[in-house]
C-alpha positions in Angstrom: -18.2 13.4 0.4 -17.1 14.7 -2.7 -15.1 12.4 -5.2 -13.3 15.1 -6.9 -9.6 15.2 -6.7 -7.1 17.4 -7.9 -3.7 15.2 -7.5 -5.0 11.8 -7.9 -7.3 9.9 -10.3 -9.3 7.1 -9.3 -11.6 4.2 -10.7 -13.4 1.2 -9.6 -13.8 -2.0 -11.5 -14.2 -5.5 -10.6 -13.9 -5.1 -6.8 -10.4 -3.1 -7.5 -10.3 0.5 -6.6 -7.1 2.1 -8.2 -5.7 5.6 -7.0 -3.2 6.8 -9.5 -0.8 10.0 -8.6 -1.2 12.6 -11.2 1.3 15.3 -10.5 3.5 14.0 -13.2 5.1 17.5 -13.7 6.3 17.2 -10.3 7.3 13.5 -10.7 4.3 12.7 -8.3 5.8 14.3 -5.7 3.9 14.4 -2.1 2.1 17.8 -1.6 -0.4 18.7 0.9 -3.2 18.4 -1.6 -1.8 14.9 -2.8 -2.0 13.6 0.7 -5.4 14.9 1.4 -6.8 13.6 -1.8 -5.2 10.1 -1.0 -6.6 10.1 2.6 -10.0 11.2 1.5 -10.2 8.4 -1.3 -9.2 5.8 1.1 -11.4 7.0 3.8 -14.4 6.8 1.2 -13.5 3.3 0.1 -13.1 1.8 3.6 -16.8 1.3 3.7 -17.7 1.0 0.0 -18.4 -2.3 -0.8 -17.9 -2.2 -4.4 -14.0 -2.1 -3.4 -12.4 -5.1 -1.7 -8.8 -4.2 -2.8 -7.2 -1.2 -3.4 -3.8 -0.6 -5.8 -2.1 2.5 -5.2 0.5 3.7 -8.2 1.9 6.4 -10.1 1.8 4.7 -13.6 4.5 2.8 -15.3 7.4 5.6 -15.2 7.1 7.4 -11.8 5.9 6.0 -8.6 6.6 8.8 -6.2 9.5 11.2 -6.0 8.9 11.9 -2.3 8.4 15.1 -0.5 7.9 18.1 -2.9 10.8 20.2 -2.4 9.0 23.2 -2.7 6.8 22.2 0.2 9.9 21.3 2.2 11.2 24.9 1.6 8.5 26.1 3.6 9.3 24.3 6.7 10.7 27.3 8.5 7.1 28.1 9.4 5.6 26.2 12.1 2.2 26.0 10.8 3.5 24.5 7.7 5.5 21.8 9.5 2.3 21.1 11.7 0.1 20.8 8.3 2.7 18.6 7.0 2.8 16.5 10.0 -0.8 16.0 10.4 -0.9 15.2 6.8 1.7 12.6 7.1 0.1 10.8 10.1 -3.5 10.9 8.4 -2.2 9.7 5.1 0.4 6.9 6.2 -1.7 5.9 9.2 -4.8 5.2 6.7 -2.6 3.1 4.7 -1.0 1.2 7.5 -3.9 0.1 9.2 -6.5 -0.1 6.2 -9.4 -2.6 6.5 -9.1 -3.8 3.2 -5.8 -5.3 1.3 -3.8 -2.6 -0.4 -1.1 -3.2 -3.4 1.5 -0.8 -4.3 2.3 -1.0 -8.1 5.8 0.4 -8.2 7.2 1.6 -11.7 10.3 3.7 -12.0 11.6 6.0 -8.8 9.6 5.4 -5.3 11.8 7.6 -3.1 11.4 9.1 0.2 7.9 9.4 0.9 7.1 7.4 -2.0 8.9 4.3 -0.6 7.2 4.9 2.7 3.8 4.7 0.9 5.0 1.4 -1.0 6.3 0.2 2.6 3.1 1.0 4.2 0.9 -1.2 1.6 0.5 -5.0 2.1 1.8 -5.8 -1.2 4.2 -4.3 -3.3 4.4 -5.4 -7.1 7.6 -3.7 -8.9 8.6 -3.2 -12.3 12.3 -3.9 -13.6 12.4 -0.1 -13.9 11.9 0.5 -10.0 14.3 2.4 -8.0 13.7 2.6 -4.3 15.3 4.1 -1.3 15.3 7.1 1.3 17.6 9.8 -0.2 16.3 12.2 2.3 18.6 10.7 4.7 21.5 12.4 2.7 19.9 15.7 3.6 19.9 15.0 7.6 16.2 13.9 7.6 15.0 11.0 9.2 13.1 7.8 7.9 10.1 5.8 9.0 12.1 2.7 10.0 8.8 0.9 11.3 7.5 -1.3 9.2 10.3 -1.1 7.0 12.3 -3.4 9.1 9.4 -6.0 9.6 9.6 -6.4 5.8 13.2 -6.7 4.9 14.9 -7.4 8.4 16.6 -5.0 10.8 20.1 -5.5 8.9 18.6 -4.5 5.5 16.5 -1.6 7.0 19.7 -0.1 8.5 21.6 -0.2 5.3 18.7 1.6 3.6 18.0 4.1 6.3 21.7 4.7 7.6 23.0 5.4 4.2 20.2 6.7 2.3 21.5 5.0 -0.8 19.0 3.9 -3.6 18.8 0.2 -4.9 17.4 -1.1 -8.0 14.5 -3.2 -8.6 16.4 -6.5 -8.2 18.2 -5.9 -5.2 14.8 -4.6 -3.8 13.2 -8.1 -4.8 16.3 -9.8 -3.2 15.8 -8.3 0.1 12.1 -8.6 0.0 11.1 -4.8 -0.2 9.3 -5.9 -3.4 7.2 -8.9 -3.5 7.1 -9.8 -7.2 9.0 -8.3 -10.0 7.6 -7.8 -13.3 8.6 -6.3 -16.9 8.6 -2.6 -17.0 5.3 -1.3 -18.6 3.5 -4.2 -17.0 3.4 -3.2 -13.1 -0.3 -1.6 -13.2 -1.5 -4.5 -15.0 0.1 -7.3 -12.8 -0.9 -5.3 -9.6 -4.5 -5.2 -11.1 -4.6 -8.7 -11.8 -3.7 -9.6 -8.4 -5.9 -7.3 -6.7 -8.8 -9.2 -8.9 -7.9 -12.3 -7.5 -8.3 -10.9 -4.2 -11.6 -9.2 -4.8 -12.9 -12.4 -6.1 -12.9 -14.0 -2.7 -15.7 -11.1 -1.8 -15.2 -7.9 -0.1 -16.4 -9.7 3.2 -13.6 -12.3 2.9 -11.0 -9.7 1.6 -11.7 -7.7 5.1 -11.8 -10.6 7.3 -8.4 -11.8 5.9 -7.0 -8.3 6.2 -8.0 -7.9 9.9 -6.5 -11.3 10.7 -2.9 -9.8 9.0 -3.6 -6.4 11.1 -4.0 -8.2 14.4 -2.4 -11.8 14.7 1.3 -10.4 14.1 0.9 -8.8 17.6 -0.1 -11.9 19.3 1.9 -14.6 21.0 1.4 -17.9 19.1 -1.1 -19.4 21.3 -3.3 -16.5 21.3 -3.0 -16.2 17.6 -4.1 -19.7 17.2 -7.2 -19.1 19.1 -7.8 -16.0 17.6 -7.7 -17.4 14.0 -9.9 -20.5 15.1 -12.7 -18.2 16.4 -12.4 -16.0 13.2 -12.7 -19.4 11.0 -15.7 -20.5 13.4 -17.4 -17.4 12.7 -17.3 -17.4 9.3 -18.0 -21.0 8.4 -21.7 -20.9 8.9 -22.4 -17.8 7.0 -24.8 -18.6 4.0 -22.5 -17.1 1.4 -19.6 -19.4 2.5 -21.7 -22.2 2.6 -23.1 -21.7 -0.9 -19.3 -21.2 -2.1 -18.2 -24.0 -0.3 -21.0 -26.2 -1.9 -20.4 -24.9 -5.3 -16.9 -26.1 -5.1 -17.8 -29.4 -4.1 -19.8 -29.7 -6.8 -17.1 -28.6 -9.4 -14.6 -31.0 -8.0 -17.4 -33.9 -7.7 -18.2 -33.9 -11.4 
């Protein structure tokens, strides 16, 4: 497939694939084209062994301002509504059930659909200039409540989605919406450093561990114990794992 995108820029280095929104003149607002670029890139990288972990960002100043209001103004047209719904299902679904770890590097506003993208990622690193929330609620629109509540809990999710109020980075970190807080101007670097640490486990290990994180939460405790034990038993004999264990043993034995 083509790797030419118009609304994002991409890079692969050290096992990390980085997707950067590039609609700066529209505050990285979500368009059908941006949704398509994001989905196409994620689909491409899902089977690319050079990518073990994906970082999604808008840069240091604006993560994503949410749905482009120019697009929203066209929703009286049924075809446009259908196209938007399909784009949402494809892009958000790709992130939510992605086979590799995903990290949102949130600098500046992450609002509405932009906040959704961060929520759908596995991990959220935020700069202290981040602003998060679902202001579309103020206009009578509905939110994606799940998996938000699984991250921040039912009460905090209700606070965010009933009111549509925005919260700053400190509050987002306090309630668990952000996993780590870093100084403004350093969020992409911090997310990339974490992504490289994940990539160092190898792409195969990253995929195995992501698969466990995708499936175990839906299991009862004994089923999860059995599944995770079988997963461990399946990988422990692989030659690359044996080699890595041996190398680690030699290091600590010196």
